[in-house]
C-alpha positions in Angstrom: -106.1 3.1 -136.3 -108.8 4.8 -138.3 -110.3 1.4 -139.1 -110.4 0.5 -135.5 -112.0 3.7 -134.7 -114.7 3.3 -137.4 -115.4 -0.3 -136.1 -115.8 1.0 -132.7 -118.3 3.6 -133.8 -120.1 0.9 -135.9 -120.4 -1.4 -133.0 -121.6 1.4 -130.7 -124.3 2.4 -133.2 -125.3 -1.2 -133.5 -125.6 -1.6 -129.7 -127.7 1.5 -129.5 -130.0 0.0 -132.3 -130.0 -3.4 -130.8 -131.3 -2.0 -127.5 -133.5 0.5 -129.2 -136.9 -1.0 -127.9 -135.5 -0.7 -124.4 -134.0 2.7 -124.7 -136.8 4.6 -126.5 -139.6 6.1 -124.5 -143.1 4.5 -125.2 -144.3 7.7 -126.8 -141.5 7.3 -129.4 -141.9 3.7 -130.0 -145.3 2.0 -130.2 -143.7 -1.4 -129.7 -141.7 -0.3 -126.5 -144.8 0.9 -124.7 -146.0 -2.9 -124.6 -142.6 -4.2 -123.3 -140.5 -3.7 -120.2 -136.8 -3.7 -120.3 -135.0 -5.6 -117.4 -133.6 -2.5 -115.7 -137.2 -1.0 -115.5 -138.5 -4.2 -114.0 -135.7 -4.4 -111.4 -135.8 -0.7 -110.6 -139.5 -1.1 -109.7 -139.4 -4.7 -108.4 -140.7 -3.7 -104.9 -143.5 -1.4 -106.3 -144.8 -4.2 -108.6 -144.4 -6.9 -105.9 -141.9 -8.9 -107.9 -141.4 -12.2 -106.1 -138.2 -14.1 -105.9 -139.1 -16.6 -108.5 -139.8 -13.8 -110.9 -136.7 -12.0 -110.0 -134.6 -15.1 -110.5 -136.2 -15.8 -113.9 -135.6 -12.2 -115.0 -131.8 -12.5 -114.1 -131.7 -16.0 -115.9 -133.4 -14.6 -119.1 -131.0 -11.7 -119.1 -127.9 -13.8 -118.6 -129.0 -16.0 -121.5 -129.6 -13.2 -123.7 -126.3 -11.6 -122.9 -124.5 -14.8 -123.8 -126.1 -14.7 -127.2 -125.3 -11.0 -127.6 -121.6 -11.6 -126.9 -121.4 -14.2 -129.5 -123.3 -12.2 -132.1 -121.3 -9.2 -131.4 -118.0 -11.1 -132.0 -119.3 -12.4 -135.2 -120.5 -8.8 -136.2 -117.1 -7.4 -135.4 -115.4 -10.0 -137.7 -117.8 -9.6 -140.5 -117.7 -5.7 -140.2 -114.0 -5.9 -140.4 -114.4 -7.8 -143.6 -116.7 -5.2 -145.0 -114.3 -2.4 -144.2 -111.5 -4.3 -146.0 -113.8 -4.8 -149.0 -114.7 -1.0 -149.1 -111.0 0.0 -149.0 -110.3 -1.8 -152.4 -109.9 0.2 -155.5 -112.2 -0.4 -157.3 -114.7 -1.7 -154.8 -116.4 -4.9 -155.6 -120.0 -4.1 -155.4 -121.0 -7.7 -155.4 -118.7 -8.8 -152.7 -119.5 -5.6 -150.6 -123.3 -6.3 -150.8 -122.8 -10.0 -149.9 -120.7 -9.0 -146.8 -123.3 -6.4 -146.0 -126.0 -9.1 -146.0 -123.9 -11.0 -143.4 -123.5 -7.9 -141.3 -127.3 -7.1 -141.5 -128.3 -10.6 -140.7 -126.1 -10.5 -137.5 -127.7 -7.1 -136.6 -131.2 -8.8 -137.2 -130.1 -11.6 -134.8 -129.1 -9.2 -132.2 -132.4 -7.3 -132.6 -134.4 -10.6 -132.5 -132.6 -11.7 -129.4 -133.4 -8.4 -127.8 -137.1 -8.6 -128.7 -137.2 -12.2 -127.5 -135.8 -11.2 -124.2 -138.3 -8.4 -123.8 -141.3 -10.7 -124.6 -140.1 -13.4 -122.3 -139.8 -10.8 -119.5 -143.2 -9.4 -120.1 -144.6 -13.0 -119.9 -143.1 -13.3 -116.5 -145.2 -10.5 -115.1 -148.8 -10.7 -114.1 -151.3 -8.4 -115.7 -151.4 -6.3 -112.5 -147.6 -6.0 -112.5 -147.6 -4.9 -116.2 -150.2 -2.3 -115.5 -148.4 -1.0 -112.5 -145.2 -1.0 -114.4 -146.8 1.0 -117.2 -148.0 3.4 -114.8 -144.7 3.9 -113.1 -142.9 4.3 -116.4 -145.3 7.0 -117.5 -145.0 8.9 -114.2 -141.2 8.8 -114.5 -141.2 10.4 -118.0 
């Protein structure tokens, strides 16, 4: 039960990190100030004159990214469980732990890369005018 709880905490932390660019305010993250998370785009869709083609493209991009997230999260859960088991050994095999940690971190990187790719794709769907208006709206909301 302890291991399951630790894994849930680990995955929760990872999910927070994976969505970090979207979750942080622009003042906190110099990268995020140049990107627009899907919920922000959809929240202000009317205000930025998002057309139906763009709305559909946002939805499609998010669905594709979510599919990748689900696969990566399942893999991450499996590799994290392996890491937990390795850390329970007495003595701990440092080489094995570091090799498994590399696998876990590679999956974390993949999740973050997928998140960044989604955010870039979404930005590219918006016109310069829409981006400027969305930046304005985000600033006024904070």
